[in-house]
C-alpha positions in Angstrom: 21.3 48.7 35.4 21.8 48.0 32.3 22.3 44.1 30.1 23.5 43.1 26.4 20.4 40.9 27.0 17.3 39.6 29.3 16.3 36.2 28.4 13.5 35.4 31.1 11.8 31.5 31.2 13.1 28.5 32.0 13.4 25.0 30.4 15.7 23.8 27.8 15.1 27.0 25.3 15.3 29.5 27.6 19.6 28.0 29.3 20.2 27.3 25.8 19.8 31.1 25.3 21.8 32.4 27.7 23.8 30.4 27.7 24.9 30.7 23.9 25.1 34.3 24.5 27.2 34.2 27.6 29.6 32.3 24.9 29.2 35.8 23.4 30.8 37.2 25.3 26.9 39.6 26.0 25.8 40.7 29.8 23.3 38.3 29.9 20.6 38.0 32.8 18.2 35.2 33.2 15.5 35.6 35.5 13.3 33.0 35.8 9.6 32.6 37.0 9.2 33.1 41.3 8.8 28.7 42.3 5.0 30.2 44.3 3.9 30.9 40.7 1.9 28.0 39.3 2.6 26.0 35.7 6.0 28.4 35.6 8.1 25.9 37.2 9.1 23.9 33.8 7.6 21.0 32.6 9.8 17.8 31.4 7.3 16.0 30.5 9.2 16.0 26.2 12.3 15.2 28.0 10.7 12.6 29.8 8.9 10.4 27.1 11.7 11.0 24.7 13.9 9.1 27.3 11.5 6.8 28.2 11.4 5.6 24.4 14.3 5.3 24.6 15.3 3.0 28.2 12.4 0.6 27.1 14.1 0.6 23.0 15.5 -2.1 24.3 14.2 -4.8 25.8 15.5 -6.9 26.1 15.2 -5.8 29.4 12.1 -4.7 29.8 8.9 -6.1 31.7 8.2 -7.8 28.5 11.0 -10.0 28.8 9.5 -11.0 32.7 8.0 -14.0 33.0 4.9 -13.5 36.7 3.6 -10.5 37.1 5.5 -9.8 39.5 8.6 -9.8 37.6 6.6 -7.5 35.2 5.8 -4.7 37.7 9.1 -5.1 39.4 10.8 -4.4 36.0 8.8 -2.3 34.9 9.2 -0.2 38.8 13.2 -0.6 38.0 13.0 1.5 34.6 10.7 3.9 35.9 12.8 4.7 37.4 16.0 5.1 35.9 13.8 7.1 33.5 12.7 9.3 36.3 17.1 9.8 37.4 17.9 9.8 33.9 15.5 13.3 33.7 17.0 13.9 37.2 20.8 14.4 35.3 19.4 16.3 33.0 17.8 18.7 34.3 20.8 19.2 37.1 23.6 19.0 34.1 21.6 22.2 32.8 22.2 24.0 35.8 25.6 23.2 36.1 26.5 24.4 32.9 24.8 27.3 33.8 26.7 28.6 36.9 29.7 26.7 35.8 29.0 30.0 32.4 28.7 32.5 35.2 25.2 33.3 33.9 24.0 35.2 35.8 20.6 34.9 37.3 17.7 35.9 39.1 14.3 34.4 40.4 12.6 37.1 41.7 9.1 39.0 40.8 8.9 40.7 37.8 7.2 43.9 35.3 7.5 45.9 31.7 7.6 48.9 32.0 8.8 49.6 29.4 9.2 47.7 25.9 12.7 46.4 26.4 12.7 48.0 30.6 11.8 45.6 33.7 11.4 46.3 37.2 12.6 43.7 39.3 12.1 44.3 42.3 13.4 47.6 43.6 15.0 48.4 40.6 15.1 48.6 37.4 17.1 46.9 34.7 17.2 47.8 30.6 18.9 45.4 28.0 19.5 45.9 24.1 16.9 43.3 23.7 14.9 40.6 25.2 13.7 36.6 25.0 10.6 36.1 26.2 10.4 32.0 26.5 6.9 31.5 28.1 6.0 26.9 29.4 2.1 25.4 27.3 0.3 23.6 28.1 -1.8 19.9 27.9 -5.3 21.1 26.5 -8.2 19.1 28.3 -11.7 19.7 26.0 -14.3 20.4 28.4 -15.3 16.7 27.3 -13.5 14.9 29.4 -13.5 14.7 33.6 -9.9 15.8 34.5 -8.8 14.8 37.6 -5.0 13.8 37.2 -5.5 10.2 38.6 -8.2 8.4 36.2 -8.3 10.8 33.9 -5.3 12.3 33.0 -3.3 14.9 30.4 0.5 13.4 29.0 2.0 15.2 31.5 -0.2 14.7 34.7 -0.1 11.0 33.4 3.6 10.4 34.7 2.6 12.9 37.5 0.9 9.6 39.3 2.0 8.0 41.6 1.8 4.7 40.5 1.9 2.6 37.7 -1.5 1.5 35.9 -2.3 -1.6 34.6 -4.9 -0.8 32.0 -4.0 2.6 29.2 -6.2 4.0 27.2 -4.6 6.8 25.4 -6.3 9.4 23.2 -4.6 10.8 19.6 -2.9 9.0 18.1 -1.3 12.0 17.2 3.1 12.4 18.2 2.1 12.4 21.9 -0.3 9.8 21.8 2.6 7.5 19.9 5.4 7.9 22.0 2.7 7.3 25.6 1.7 4.4 24.6 4.8 3.1 23.2 6.2 3.8 27.0 3.7 2.4 29.2 3.2 -0.5 26.1 6.7 -1.1 27.0 6.0 -1.5 31.1 4.2 -3.6 30.8 0.5 -2.2 30.7 -2.4 -2.6 28.9 -2.8 -0.4 26.2 -5.4 0.7 23.7 -4.1 3.5 21.3 -8.2 5.6 19.9 -8.6 8.3 17.2 -11.2 9.5 14.8 -9.1 8.6 12.1 -7.9 7.0 10.0 -4.4 6.6 10.4 -2.0 7.1 13.5 0.4 10.7 13.1 -0.4 13.6 10.2 2.8 14.2 8.0 4.5 11.4 8.6 5.5 9.3 4.8 3.1 6.6 4.1 6.0 3.1 4.2 7.2 4.7 8.3 4.2 4.0 9.1 3.5 1.2 7.6 6.2 -0.4 9.4 5.5 1.3 12.9 1.1 0.5 13.0 2.2 -3.9 13.2 5.6 -2.7 15.1 2.9 -1.2 18.0 0.4 -3.3 17.5 3.1 -7.1 17.9 3.8 -4.7 21.4 0.5 -5.6 23.1 -1.4 -1.9 21.9 -4.6 -2.6 20.7 -4.6 0.7 17.7 -8.3 1.6 17.4 -9.3 4.0 14.9 -12.3 5.9 13.0 -13.2 6.1 17.1 -14.5 9.2 18.0 -15.0 9.0 22.0 -19.1 9.9 22.7 -19.2 8.7 26.4 -16.4 9.1 29.7 -17.5 7.6 33.6 -15.3 7.5 36.0 -15.4 5.3 39.1 -13.8 7.2 41.9 -15.7 5.6 44.5 -14.0 1.8 43.6 -10.9 -0.3 45.5 -9.0 0.5 42.0 -10.8 3.4 40.4 -11.0 2.5 36.7 -12.5 4.8 33.9 -15.3 3.3 31.0 -15.2 4.6 27.6 -18.1 4.5 24.7 -16.6 4.8 21.7 -19.1 6.1 18.4 -19.9 2.3 17.3 -20.8 1.5 21.0 -17.4 -1.3 21.4 -16.6 -0.8 25.8 -13.5 0.0 26.9 -12.7 -0.2 30.6 -8.9 1.2 31.9 -7.7 2.2 34.8 -5.9 5.1 33.0 -7.3 8.0 30.5 -4.7 9.7 29.4 -6.4 12.6 26.9 -3.4 13.4 24.1 -5.0 16.6 22.8 -2.0 18.7 21.8 -0.8 22.4 23.8 -2.6 25.5 24.5 -1.0 28.5 25.5 -0.2 28.0 29.9 -1.3 31.4 31.4 1.1 35.1 30.0 4.6 35.2 33.1 3.5 37.7 35.1 5.0 41.6 34.3 4.4 39.9 30.3 0.9 42.2 30.1 2.0 44.9 30.5 3.3 45.2 26.7 1.6 44.2 23.7 2.5 41.2 21.7 1.3 40.0 18.4 -0.5 36.8 19.2 -2.4 34.0 17.1 -5.8 32.8 18.0 -4.7 30.4 20.5 -2.7 33.0 22.3 1.0 31.9 21.0 3.7 34.4 19.9 3.4 35.0 16.2 7.2 35.4 14.9 9.0 35.7 12.8 12.2 33.7 10.9 14.1 34.7 14.0 11.9 34.7 16.3 11.5 38.1 16.9 7.5 39.4 17.8 5.4 42.4 16.9 7.2 44.6 18.9 10.9 45.4 18.3 14.0 43.6 20.8 11.5 41.5 21.9 12.0 37.2 20.9 9.7 34.6 21.3 10.8 31.0 21.9 10.2 27.6 22.9 6.7 26.7 23.9 5.9 30.1 23.3 6.3 30.7 20.4 3.5 27.5 19.3 5.7 25.6 17.6 6.6 22.1 17.7 8.3 20.9 21.4 10.9 19.2 19.6 13.6 19.5 21.8 16.2 19.7 18.7 14.6 22.9 17.1 13.6 24.9 20.0 17.3 25.0 20.4 18.2 25.8 17.6 15.9 28.9 17.2 16.8 29.6 20.9 20.7 30.0 19.4 18.9 31.9 16.7 17.1 34.0 18.5 20.5 35.5 19.8 23.0 35.3 17.0 19.5 38.2 15.9 20.2 39.5 18.8 22.9 40.3 19.0 23.0 41.7 15.2 25.0 38.5 13.7 23.4 36.7 10.8 22.9 33.0 11.4 22.0 30.0 9.3 18.3 29.2 9.1 17.3 26.5 7.8 14.9 26.1 5.5 14.1 22.6 6.9 13.8 21.0 9.9 14.9 17.5 10.8 11.8 16.0 12.5 10.9 13.2 15.7 9.4 11.1 16.9 10.7 8.9 20.1 7.8 5.6 19.8 8.6 2.5 20.1 10.5 2.6 17.0 11.4 5.4 16.5 11.3 7.4 13.7 12.4 10.3 12.3 12.2 12.2 8.7 12.7 15.7 6.7 12.4 17.0 3.6 9.7 16.6 1.1 7.5 12.7 1.4 7.2 11.2 -2.1 2.9 11.5 -0.7 4.4 15.5 -1.0 5.7 15.1 -3.8 3.2 13.6 -5.5 0.8 16.4 -4.5 3.2 18.9 -5.3 3.8 17.3 -9.5 7.4 16.7 -8.5 9.0 14.2 -10.5 10.8 11.7 -7.6 12.6 8.5 -7.6 12.2 6.8 -4.0 15.6 4.9 -3.2 14.5 2.8 0.0 16.4 -0.2 1.8 15.9 -2.2 5.2 17.5 -0.2 8.2 19.5 -1.3 9.9 21.5 -3.3 7.5 21.2 -6.9 6.9 23.8 -8.9 8.8 24.9 -5.2 9.3 24.9 -4.3 12.8 24.0 -6.9 14.7 21.7 -5.7 17.2 18.5 -7.6 16.4 16.4 -4.5 16.0 15.3 -5.3 12.6 11.9 -4.6 10.3 12.9 -0.6 9.8 13.5 1.1 6.9 15.4 3.5 5.8 13.7 5.7 2.1 15.4 8.7 -0.2 13.2 11.0 -2.3 15.5 12.2 -5.3 14.5 14.8 -8.1 14.7 12.3 -11.3 16.4 14.1 -13.4 19.6 15.3 -10.7 19.3 12.6 -8.0 19.8 15.5 -6.1 18.4 15.1 -1.9 15.5 16.1 -1.5 13.5 14.2 1.1 14.9 11.1 4.4 12.5 9.2 6.9 13.4 6.5 8.7 12.0 4.3 10.7 13.9 2.0 13.3 16.3 1.8 16.7 18.4 5.3 16.5 16.0 6.8 14.4 17.1 10.6 14.5 20.5 9.8 15.3 20.7 8.1 11.5 18.8 10.9 10.4 22.0 13.7 11.1 23.6 12.3 8.3 20.6 12.5 5.9 19.5 16.1 7.3 23.6 17.5 6.5 23.1 15.7 2.9 20.1 17.2 2.2 21.4 20.5 3.4 24.4 20.1 1.1 22.4 19.0 -1.4 23.9 16.2 -2.0 22.8 13.4 -5.1 22.1 10.5 -4.8 25.6 9.3 -7.2 27.2 11.2 -4.3 25.7 8.9 -1.6 26.3 5.9 -3.9 29.9 6.7 -3.4 30.4 7.8 0.2 32.5 6.2 1.9 30.1 4.9 5.0 31.0 3.0 7.8 30.4 -0.8 7.2 28.8 -3.0 8.7 26.6 0.2 10.7 23.8 2.1 10.0 24.8 4.5 8.2 25.6 1.8 5.0 21.8 2.3 5.0 22.6 5.9 2.6 24.5 4.0 -0.3 22.3 0.4 -0.4 19.4 2.6 -0.7 21.2 6.1 -3.1 22.4 2.7 -5.0 18.4 1.8 -5.4 17.3 5.5 -5.9 19.7 5.1 -8.8 18.6 2.2 -10.6 15.4 4.1 -9.9 17.0 7.5 -11.7 18.0 4.6 -14.9 14.6 4.0 -15.2 13.2 7.6 -15.5 15.6 8.5 -17.9 14.5 5.4 -20.2 11.7 6.8 -19.4 11.7 10.1 -20.3 14.3 9.8 -23.0 13.6 10.7 -26.7 15.1 7.1 -27.5 13.7 4.2 -24.5 10.3 5.6 -25.3 7.8 3.0 -27.2 
């Protein structure tokens, strides 16, 4: 039997690819890995962290607002139930979409006989193209004695049967900042430890200057420039705990340690190793801008390519792969928006002011409070929206937001950036007022003022 496309994998990226192919009218087969295979049932920890932060962002009724320890625990348990319920609804929604779209699905062992020919049971199935969506897993440094109770990774901590009262998060990367935000909002005592001197790399400095004190105010003890030199686990206590020794000699004791050390490739899906595919040193597939691997007709999407676990980006690349496999010309994004579901939320796209300095790009910056003061009535203040534009033309080259629903607000800025809009355009745009979008107009006006100063300084008549 021949299909236009075979998609292999389980989870959002694979489901998106199958649905997009079906929408195009293609004969598509989705192969779901056997449930008996360990590690191949799609994990939704990324989705869980994102939803948890969003549910807990409105802290007015959250655990921190409770007065007694008992109230805190009850409120935390209620929040966890809401998080798990929301994740379950999302996963079920994906499955229902597949069924309603009549996407053919098989959950059977398979193996490749040829690059575009698969043996499934006793049948041979061929395809015009194959899309692989292998999972990844958290990297587990040997230094830590993982037991998934006291010492966890950023996935397994969600599998604990009880909410820990104290958590040490190792790694101030995206996963670490999100986890720290979640457990602090759930009422746990949280310490965030990293050997580097700042939170997440690559994030605009002004955003981090808001995030850092906000996390501290939420009860997160942020410890930077510290190495973990010793780990002891005491499992036989009435309440098991871990003791961490830091390079400064500082001791931290906690009920649970969550190690956020990045991702590594999961073992290959059974049946995939029969074909030779180019992989990098970490085992991730090497793909081009269309997600095409070294084998013609075989694409890699999702975690399999080692790209960001940003679900929005993965869904976009799944669509790119399907369109390219169908012989169409997918629209590629030169710059992808980046979302961090910490509390408060961060969202960024394009160049930061620091990157412009490194690249010697003449630029101006427009900054305003986000949400605009007195303009939304959410009670969530202290955020920031920042625009970066070319100093001479005013063309938008970067948008950076920190604050409530920052990811949603960034979408408007991303569209302006894609269309090469100028800050002059934004300053005169008709934007909902009062509302968060109005911040773009205010930041654009600030950038225009900076452009005027720049032009005076660099014009022949304006030089002193």
